[in-house]
C-alpha positions as CSV (number, residue, x, y, z in Angstrom):
1,M,-27.3,-9.2,-15.5
2,K,-24.7,-12.1,-16.0
3,R,-20.8,-10.3,-16.2
4,Y,-18.9,-10.9,-19.1
5,F,-14.6,-11.3,-18.5
6,V,-11.8,-11.6,-20.8
7,L,-9.0,-13.8,-20.0
8,E,-5.8,-12.8,-21.6
9,T,-2.3,-14.1,-21.1
10,L,0.2,-11.2,-21.6
11,T,4.1,-10.5,-21.5
12,E,5.4,-7.9,-19.7
13,N,6.3,-6.1,-22.8
14,E,2.1,-6.1,-23.6
15,I,1.6,-4.5,-19.8
16,D,1.5,-0.7,-20.1
17,A,1.6,1.8,-17.1
18,S,-2.5,2.1,-16.7
19,L,-2.9,-1.8,-17.0
20,D,0.3,-2.2,-14.4
21,L,-1.6,0.2,-12.1
22,K,-5.2,-1.5,-12.5
23,I,-3.7,-5.0,-11.6
24,R,-1.9,-3.2,-8.5
25,E,-5.0,-2.1,-7.5
26,H,-6.9,-5.8,-7.8
27,L,-3.8,-7.1,-6.1
28,K,-4.2,-4.5,-3.0
29,R,-7.7,-6.0,-3.0
30,C,-7.1,-9.4,-2.5
31,F,-4.1,-9.2,-0.5
32,P,-5.3,-6.3,1.8
33,E,-2.4,-7.3,4.6
34,S,0.0,-5.6,2.4
35,P,-1.3,-2.7,0.6
36,E,2.1,-1.0,0.9
37,K,3.4,-4.0,-1.4
38,F,1.6,-2.5,-4.5
39,Q,2.6,1.0,-4.5
40,Q,5.1,0.8,-6.9
41,V,5.3,-2.7,-8.1
42,R,3.2,-5.9,-8.5
43,V,5.8,-8.5,-8.0
44,W,6.9,-10.5,-5.4
45,H,10.2,-11.2,-4.1
46,N,12.0,-8.4,-7.2
47,T,11.0,-11.0,-9.9
48,S,9.4,-10.1,-12.7
49,P,7.0,-12.0,-14.4
50,K,7.6,-14.1,-17.5
51,F,4.1,-13.6,-18.3
52,T,1.0,-12.4,-16.8
53,V,-2.7,-14.1,-16.5
54,I,-5.6,-11.9,-16.4
55,Y,-9.1,-11.7,-15.6
56,R,-10.7,-8.3,-16.8
57,D,-14.1,-7.7,-17.1
58,T,-16.1,-5.9,-20.2
59,S,-15.2,-2.6,-18.3
60,G,-11.5,-3.0,-18.0
61,R,-11.4,-3.7,-14.4
62,V,-9.0,-6.5,-13.3
63,L,-10.7,-9.0,-11.6
64,G,-8.4,-12.0,-11.6
65,H,-4.7,-12.4,-11.9
66,V,-1.8,-15.1,-11.7
67,A,1.7,-14.1,-12.7
68,M,4.3,-16.6,-13.7
69,V,8.0,-16.0,-12.8
70,V,10.8,-18.4,-13.4
71,R,12.6,-19.9,-10.8
72,T,15.4,-22.0,-9.9
73,I,15.0,-25.1,-7.7
74,T,18.1,-26.7,-6.6
75,T,18.1,-30.6,-4.8
76,T,19.8,-32.7,-2.8
77,W,22.4,-33.7,-5.3
78,N,23.1,-30.1,-6.7
79,W,20.3,-30.7,-9.4
80,R,19.2,-27.8,-11.1
81,Y,15.6,-27.1,-12.4
82,N,14.7,-24.4,-14.0
83,V,10.1,-24.3,-12.6
84,A,7.2,-22.0,-13.3
85,S,6.3,-20.4,-10.1
86,L,3.2,-19.3,-9.4
87,Q,2.5,-16.3,-7.7
88,G,-0.4,-13.3,-6.7
89,V,-3.2,-16.2,-7.6
90,S,-6.0,-13.8,-6.6
91,V,-10.2,-13.0,-7.9
92,D,-12.1,-10.1,-6.2
93,E,-14.2,-11.5,-3.6
94,E,-17.5,-10.7,-5.8
95,C,-16.3,-13.3,-8.1
96,R,-15.2,-15.9,-6.2
97,G,-16.8,-19.4,-6.1
98,G,-17.5,-18.9,-10.1
99,G,-14.5,-21.3,-11.3
100,L,-12.1,-18.2,-12.2
101,A,-9.0,-18.8,-10.1
102,Q,-9.0,-22.4,-11.5
103,Q,-9.1,-21.1,-15.1
104,L,-6.5,-18.9,-14.2
105,V,-4.1,-21.6,-12.9
106,V,-5.3,-23.9,-15.9
107,R,-4.2,-21.2,-18.0
108,V,-1.1,-20.2,-16.4
109,L,-0.1,-24.1,-16.3
110,E,-0.6,-24.7,-19.9
111,E,1.8,-21.7,-21.0
112,A,4.1,-23.1,-18.6
113,K,3.7,-26.8,-19.9
114,Q,3.9,-25.7,-23.6
115,E,7.7,-23.4,-22.8
116,G,9.4,-26.4,-21.6
117,Y,9.0,-26.7,-17.8
118,L,8.6,-29.7,-16.2
119,Y,7.4,-28.5,-12.4
120,A,5.2,-25.8,-11.4
121,I,5.7,-24.4,-7.7
122,L,3.8,-22.1,-5.6
123,F,3.3,-21.0,-2.0
124,C,0.0,-21.0,-0.2
125,R,-1.8,-20.5,2.8
126,E,-3.0,-23.9,4.9
127,P,-6.8,-22.8,3.9
128,L,-5.8,-22.8,0.2
129,V,-4.6,-26.4,0.4
130,A,-7.4,-28.3,-0.8
131,F,-8.5,-26.1,-3.6
132,Y,-5.1,-26.7,-5.3
133,Q,-4.9,-30.3,-4.5
134,K,-8.2,-30.8,-6.4
135,M,-6.1,-29.8,-9.4
136,G,-3.6,-32.2,-8.5
137,W,-1.5,-30.0,-7.2
138,R,1.0,-31.9,-4.1
139,L,2.6,-30.8,-0.8
140,A,6.0,-31.0,-0.7
141,D,6.9,-34.0,1.3
142,D,10.1,-32.7,2.4
143,S,11.7,-28.9,3.4
144,V,11.1,-25.9,1.0
145,V,13.3,-22.9,1.1
146,M,12.8,-20.1,-1.1
147,R,15.7,-17.7,-1.4
148,N,15.8,-13.6,-2.0
149,M,18.0,-12.3,-4.7
150,E,20.9,-12.3,-2.0
151,D,20.4,-16.0,-1.9
152,N,19.5,-15.7,1.6
153,P,16.2,-18.0,3.2
154,I,13.3,-15.8,3.2
155,T,10.5,-16.3,5.9
156,M,7.2,-16.6,3.8
157,K,3.5,-15.8,5.0
158,S,2.2,-18.7,2.4
159,N,3.5,-21.7,4.6
160,C,2.5,-24.4,2.2
161,P,4.8,-25.0,-0.8
162,M,3.2,-27.2,-3.3
163,Y,4.4,-28.6,-6.5
164,K,2.8,-29.8,-10.0
165,E,4.1,-32.1,-12.5
166,L,3.7,-30.8,-15.5
167,T,5.2,-33.2,-18.0
168,G,5.0,-37.0,-16.1
169,A,9.0,-36.5,-14.7
170,P,8.7,-37.1,-10.8
171,F,9.7,-34.3,-8.6
172,P,12.9,-34.6,-7.4
173,E,13.0,-36.0,-3.5
174,G,14.2,-34.5,-0.7
175,P,15.2,-31.0,0.4
176,V,14.9,-28.1,-2.3
177,D,15.7,-24.7,-2.0
178,V,14.4,-22.1,-4.6
179,H,16.2,-19.5,-6.2
180,N,16.3,-16.8,-8.4
181,P,17.9,-18.0,-11.7
182,E,20.6,-15.6,-11.9
183,R,22.3,-16.4,-8.3
184,V,22.5,-20.3,-9.4
185,G,24.2,-19.4,-12.9
186,M,21.5,-20.3,-15.2
């Protein structure tokens, strides 16, 4: 029996409590090493998404997810850019291998580009690097440091920072710090 999926792009205002719970259940299935993380929230590093893209089957079960949060990167010369930061890219195990993750990422990048972001960033685990590289993502050549709400460095389990140029503007060279936009006055 063929499964049918619905791809949706949703703002935070369009995600009610019931859908929030379904998304968190999906994230618990896909990130089993930290189910307590998604008991109450579905965000990483206390940053709410600007929008979320999900796949649901016709029964309403969430089978795929990616959220876009706004981050600010600062560079060696203190240049600042707001970037589209992808978080929680995930597809239920039984649905992998059919292109759903790629469709989720492509949709998020299309939305981010329409909103004027020059770059997208994400942090992934080493086994996923090749997957993202096939879609044009690049590993950062220099150090990339993620910072928390207090602007202190975070130790990341996902230790492969990657970026994608959305408009042709070259990604800044040199070390990059990734901040919550409110922490750097943007």
